[in-house]
Phi, psi and omega in degrees: 000323176298317186302311187297318180297315180296322180296316183297309180304318176301325181288319188285322189300320174298331170296319179293316179299323179291315187283345179232047185306327184295334185293329184281346179293135175287129186090192184241053185299137174234129177269099180296347180253015173307138182289155174279009183307319177293336185273309180289156176288154181291132175305156177201191180290345176273316183232117191267164178296343174279354182091003185260158175300140180276173182294341180255023184288143181217156169207154183288165174221140179224129177252145184236143168234107190235141173231119186228155179234132178258125170255116187286318185289317184273355186048052182228158166241128170240143189207160173218136186230148167239126184246137177243107184266122182254118182266097179270000189276163179281006192245151165271132182255117182278341182212162175238137179263130188238135170274133177239071189298337178288353180289346175290349181264004173282149186298333183262005186295160175299321181298316180293321180279346185256004182275110182283167176290156178291166177283340175258150172276007174275124180232150171277157178300326177295327177294317183291318178300320179294312178306323185278324180287316192300320174295337186248347178286122187282068180270175171110160177283136169255118185270120185267322179197148172227114186229160172273182182300340182268353184092003182277140177303146177239142178284146186207152175226145183241128183237096174063248177259024174239143175236124173266126178253124180276115181283153177292329177213140179305147175271119186285161171308127179086355182262186182213161179214148180244137171224153179238135178231136171250142185200174177199152176203157175274131179280133190277160174282113184303316181294315188292324181258001177055045185261179178285332187223159180153199178243154171245124182261133169255106185297332182296331179231359172083012181260171176215158175250128182257116176254107197246109177222165182049043193257332180243157176294129182226144183295138167295166180266143169247120190233166176291335183261345188229346192066223181281128178266084189242034174289139179306144172279098178266355173121338181259294179303123181276245200234151173232113185222162183251154182278157182183183176251142181242139161232116192231128179246124186238121185258129184218169169314139185297341176267001174287156165249133183243133164246138187208161171296136176100194189242134180293131184267332182235048181308336176302313185281323192273328188240155177282163176308313186299316183294317180292327178292318178299315184295327181288311178302323184295337180300330175249012181284144178275343180223160180305138175247135177290120172270315165250112179289157169310322183292317177300314180298314186289333174288323180288335178295333192276342179218135179272129179282137181279331184270178181246164177218145180244128182256132182243132184231149169233138180219123177261136177059047177243165185254354185195174180210134175220162176210166174225154191209134175187151174271005181272346196283131161262145185231124174232163188199153165204152184275155167226120183279146177234144186290322185231029173206185193281154165307130182246131170275108171275129192213142177235151172233125192199145173282170178301341177287351174273352179278154002265026184272297181304311182295334182276321193242333192294302184292330175293324183286336180286312177303315185294318172308314179297316181298315186286314186291324179293331177299323184258359179229273188206162178293147173304120195271354187248157187276351186225152176209118192227148173233133179238137182267127178201158185299155180097184180282167178292149181208135190245148166216173179305122176069000185212141172216164180247134186216134195273322191301137170210169180293171179233155183244137179267182182299344176259010176081009184274124180263126176222175172207143180281159174304324180296310183305315179302307177286335173297317181290320173300309189291321186285329172287321167310307184295311183290324177288330173302331177297337176300346178259312179232111019251013186286337177248293171282112203242069181285174175276098183295326180296338179254327181227089184289330187291330186293349163245321181295311183294315175295318181297312181299321179297309182294329180292330176294315174305319178292318177301314184290338175276354179278312178202155176296137176073023181300138185285063177300138183256349181227133173121320183283131179298323183303331186286326179272347187310312180300331183283335185297338176263013177294121183292350187251009181281166183229163178298154169307320182277049178252145173312130179313320178292345183260354189284134181274324179236095197290309184303320177291305197286316193263339186247291197285320180298310176295321180299318177291323172304316185287326173300308183299323184293328177283313189271333190249316191268310188262329193088148182305317183297312187288319185292309185302322176296312183296318180289326173297323179296318178300309181300318182290321184295327181257017176295128180065022176224171187251098178277162172244162176310327181294317179297323178290312184301317182291320176300316181293331171285320190290322184273343179245356181052040178232138176280118186240014181305312186301328182284315182296321187293319182284312182288329193247333184253352181224172180247031175297161176235170175263121172208091183259125184253132169268101190280320191203150172223127183248125173274132189220138172241153179290137171295117183285344191063359175281118191295334184290322178274318184285325171296325176290323177299309180299326177292318180291331180287323179290325176297325179292344183287144180290151170280144179287164178303314184302317179293325179289322176291331185268007176302134179090354173306139170279124192257161179299321183293334185284332173276348185225086186300335182299336176289346179279146182220203183300319189281346171278341182265342186230113178288172185295347178268005179296137185272135177251162172301328172301319182299323180289316177308314180300316184298316178297326177287327175296312178299323181291337180276347186272152171288159183300324177294322177293325177295314182301324179293322186288321183286325180293320182088266182096151178239139186218155166231140172258116186254117181262123178245153169233119175280093183285326183276336179098335181275110185290138181212157170308152171248116178269118182244138168249119183250124177252124185262161184295343175269011178090347180287162185225149176210147182248135173226147175239120169280113185300162177295336180297352177292346180271358199298326187267331175214105181281002176253319180224145180205149176234128179253127170275122179242105176286138181220168182252356184209163183286150184258137177266319184204153176234141176230141178265139174045059189297338177260004179061054183260353188243004181067029180293126183277349182220094182281352182291327179262023175269000188236142172224122355289159182305147177260161180259120181287151179244128175229179170246144169259128181273130179250140182208161174264142181298149183291132188291138178292146182298129171253094190296320181299309182296319181289339182287339180272357183290136179294150178277127180290152185296136179078005182274354178125177186278146181280148172238000000 
């Protein structure tokens, strides 16, 4: 039995050694430059290896005709829609999945029940208001009817935020089907539920602003890579939608002003003659023109119209539709001509509470965003770009977005705004209008890959902010701003499902934006990056890219292998911390004994005396009293050159090639730079070298310098003059998290010590005798 075991093991061991060959490698080598082939999906005729759409690329198309009524008093939307679904896939579809996003606002939704408590016991008042509102708000879509094109009822089933409609017959590849849906829902208080859409109530005049998104039953996306994207809407991961045409009629109180996706089709019924005249003039205006003036808006606030009015909009080749409605709206606009695209009407809608901030900056920020984004991508393809002011954070839809910042009024009625509010407004408009490009034209699956629109948009937003004014206080894009966050032990990779991300702003917005900044400024250079990024944007206009398509296109169009970059920045939580551990000055050993022995002696003379040697100075030594003990070695130190040394040197020279003798004669000056990658993320090394004569030189060592050892590396640097100091990343362009080890010799950091008084212990007896302020409550 023992013999059999030995034979079997002998047969198995070679196979084990082959299948686990890395185990035999000394150390724990990790290939940071390993290709992403085993991670990225295999290319095919739909999505090619170059990152471009293939010859067999397809995507679905959905057209909508919608009639909706806004009931201002009941805070409801009621609607009926006819949907034409075009099946461009190679698959027969027996059922359709429809998104009912308002169902997220039901008390029993997956979103409500699956949201855990905070890790801290500290909550804001807004947090608690949302927790108290959600269980009692009667939210959600109420589906009244689902029928086919012939008016026959269709069976359907609702699963949280998704509704499956069972078709009477499968819709064949290349075919189409028509369905009709009637529905209703209660509009949520946007601030109370902290949602993307809803209403804002103004107690001062009894009016409201309605910001309406995710409002109609809309088809889920059916894609080549996912099939049906029917994951529940939990609130973080946004939307996956297909393009189509919209015809939408919106009935509202007659004194409301409506802003919506698309172009207004009935200005004669919706606007006054003066408003139509001003709208026409705004097309060629150099500055925003009031379409609805502040005076008209303030007059409308004071009296409610009893009658209704219908606004009709059309939008072509869009993936969604949203609108805003209020009698409080001031409306300004100006046209922006494009060289290779349609004239765009940049327009803003805001209440009087938004002045003097919105009228000064909003429409200008829209026009600026269109100019900068088009420079780096493609001409804006739509005729309208709008920003609407309403409470809450920013939210984007095709051609329209909702944006929160506005001035504040003090108790004396004085209206002011802070520096932060000013730049928050400009930045949020840039960001939300930027979304009109990503994802409203370049259309990724937001529910799966949040960073692919938020990160790319944040990067372009940084470029737009910096083009607004010098030293613009951007919050996303600068590497130095995320460096402290990159060592957070609780972070997750960028390629994480949106619902699982712990720090959303950092992971989906700031980190990918910074990565692209570094790719542009440090790795590729502006010209190569801009060409590749523009190629990606144009390849995927009105199509649905995946991360692999982005990664592959950037490499295909730049001719640079970037798998190491994608792996490090998007698939790991490694951080940048490159340390310059040591610098050694070196010259070539001339082999000339006259030179080398003298150099050795000089080096020895530089060594400090030990404490023992210092304290023993003046000691009477034995040899001093007995000169006979001295011999040849006492008269000649070990560095003395001998004739044999000279003979050996001449023999060496005779054996060398001419170029080898020239190298020894020339000598040359070199420095050995020892680096350690302490953060794990391989990066180019940006060097600033200061020479002893005061001159400076910059060198970049490509990231590939780490390819054989991603942890430690030494660079031999030939120079023509002596170096005084070396700095890594002198402009803080790589998000290095520890700049203290970036310098040789090391620098002394300057900081401030905070001095404070200990908190005074509570004196309850003294506090009980303090007089009560009027209105502060009853005394006890």
